[in-house]
C-alpha positions, 0 to 999 in steps of 0.5 A: 500500500505504501509503495502504491501511495508513493508511486501515486505521489511521484506521478502526481508530482511529475504531472504537477511540475509539468503543468506548472511551467511557463516560458520566460518572455524574450528568452523563451526558457521553460521554468517551474513556478507552480508551488506559489501563485503570482499573486501570492508571491506579490503579497509576500513581496509587498509585505516585506517591502513595506517592512523594509521601507518603514525601517530605512532612511529613505532618500526623497525623489526630489533630491538629485540621487532619488530623482535620477533613480526614479527617472531611470526606473520610470523610463525602463518601466514604460519601455518594458510594459510597452514591449510586453503588451505589444508582444502578448506578454501583458500577464507578466506585469499583471498586479504590478505596483511599481515603485522606485526608491532610494535608501541611505546605505553604504552597501553596494546593492540594489534589487527589484522584488516580484511585483515591481518594488525597486530599491537602490542603496546610495552606496551603489550610485558612485559606481553607477556614475551616470544614468546609463550606469543606473540603467544597467543595474535597473534593467538587470534587477527589473529583468529578475522580476519580469522573468519571475526568478523570485517565484521560480526560486521560491517554488524550487525551495518549497519542492526541496522541503517536500510536496506537502507544501503543495496542499498549503499553497493550493488552499490559499493559506500561504501566509499562515504557513511558517515554513513558507514565510521563512522561505520567502524571507530567504528568497527575497532577502531584502534588508539582510546581510544576505547570509541566509539568502538563497542565491540566484542561479547562473542561468538566472543571472545570465538571463537577467544580463541578457534581458537587462541589456535589452530593457535598458536599450529599449528605454534609450540607454546605451548598453555599452555601459554594462561592460564598463559598469561591471568592471567598476564593480570588480574594482570595488570588490578588489582587496575587500574581505567581503565583496559588495552585497550585489556581488554576493548573489550577482557574481561578476568575473571575466567570464561574465563580462565576456558574455556581456560583450557577446550580447552587446550586438543584439542589444545595440540593435534594440538601442538603435531601433528604439531611437538611441544615438 
């Protein structure tokens, strides 16, 4: 009886995973996201974002730094939304509540949560240097959200904890499940020292680099700045016992920069097509 039940659960799991996959816009990569719904992921994200902002020193969008981040974010947001809607991917941004914030912190970091909540730390702005530099980071982080990487990581983490989570998620009681809430904290990881945060995979990072270049190009920012930016990030990490936080989950090395250089010709086509000079 136990063997039959185990076999049934295994077959169910395979079928469930197969039915719970989707395609990433632009790259067409197949990903598993079925352990948590898009709405549930946004609910978790918005709650964590609110808690973080309530305990942070927020830079006004009327200041030079805050205005620059908000301006770049708004341009990329519009370009991304226009493209997704025109190419029948509008569901990718359903329920998004975009917000572009800057907080005072020496940490070299930035992130975009599922649902469109974006935050830059002032520590990363000197490395960005210009609006094009900010666009490199903005495009990359927004790409993580548009590609549903947080939901993908959350689903894989829940699978690793056991398929009993499927029932809890399907029943709509995700916010009452302590293990699910703790996993969301590890997946999102904002406002932490990243010690227990689940890292993005190499596949996700490469995907976000590719999408990020295209997104910034669509908004009229020169993708060539991406290589220069990541070289500055490497320089910022040299000689430090701990690398900048953004490098803890966004590894940068010669291989990554070489890959970006390979992606530039395609990104530049978007740049010129969308009015870049």
